[in-house]
C-alpha positions in Angstrom: -7.5 -19.3 -11.8 -6.0 -21.6 -9.2 -7.2 -21.7 -5.6 -3.8 -20.3 -4.4 -4.1 -17.3 -6.7 -7.7 -16.7 -5.7 -6.7 -16.8 -2.0 -3.7 -14.5 -2.7 -5.8 -11.9 -4.4 -8.6 -12.0 -1.8 -6.0 -11.6 1.0 -4.4 -8.7 -0.9 -7.8 -7.0 -1.2 -8.3 -7.4 2.6 -4.9 -6.0 3.3 -5.1 -3.1 1.0 -5.3 0.3 2.7 -5.7 2.5 -0.3 -6.2 2.1 -4.0 -6.6 4.9 -6.6 -6.4 5.2 -10.3 -3.7 7.7 -11.3 -3.8 9.2 -14.7 -5.0 7.1 -17.6 -3.2 3.8 -17.0 -1.6 3.7 -13.6 -2.7 2.6 -10.2 -1.6 3.6 -6.7 -1.9 0.7 -4.3 -1.0 0.8 -0.6 -0.9 -2.6 1.2 -0.3 -3.4 4.8 1.1 -6.8 5.9 0.3 -8.5 9.2 3.2 -6.6 11.0 1.5 -3.3 9.8 4.4 -2.6 7.4 3.2 -0.6 4.5 4.2 -1.2 0.9 3.4 1.4 -1.8 3.0 0.4 -5.4 2.6 2.7 -8.4 2.4 0.7 -11.6 0.6 0.5 -14.9 -2.7 -1.4 -14.4 -1.5 -4.5 -16.3 1.8 -4.7 -14.3 0.4 -4.2 -10.9 -0.4 -7.8 -10.2 3.1 -9.0 -11.1 4.7 -6.2 -9.0 2.7 -7.2 -5.9 3.3 -10.9 -6.5 7.1 -10.2 -6.9 7.0 -7.9 -3.8 8.5 -5.0 -5.7 7.1 -1.9 -4.1 8.2 1.6 -4.9 8.6 2.3 -1.2 8.2 0.5 2.1 7.7 1.7 5.7 8.1 -0.7 8.6 5.1 -1.2 11.0 6.9 0.4 13.9 7.1 3.7 12.0 3.5 3.9 10.8 1.5 1.9 13.4 -1.7 0.1 12.7 -3.9 3.0 11.6 -2.2 5.7 9.6 -4.3 8.2 7.7 -3.6 8.2 4.0 -4.5 11.0 1.5 -3.6 11.5 -2.2 -3.9 14.9 -4.0 -4.5 13.9 -7.6 -3.7 17.4 -9.0 -0.3 17.7 -7.4 0.2 13.9 -7.3 1.1 14.2 -3.6 0.8 11.3 -1.2 0.5 11.9 2.5 0.7 9.3 5.2 -0.1 10.8 8.6 1.0 9.0 11.7 -0.2 10.0 15.2 2.7 11.2 17.4 2.1 8.6 20.0 2.9 5.8 17.5 6.2 7.5 16.5 7.2 8.3 20.1 6.9 4.7 21.2 9.5 3.6 18.7 12.0 6.5 18.7 
């Protein structure tokens, strides 16, 4: 592994907000970038790295919508993802 890839994956680990195995072979990964934008990835385990490297999230939310500390929950039975944002964060940007 090159130094650049090692740095990239260590940075990704530090920026990850939530990671969870879903089913037998998928992974749900939520990553925040320096501007607090959130990217949501749901991929098979072997495809997750290439999806993140290629910046191909399933969904993105800008930092001004979610703020710096949203609460994240995932219901595995219903496969329901919840991102809770405090009203003060939303009201500053609406």
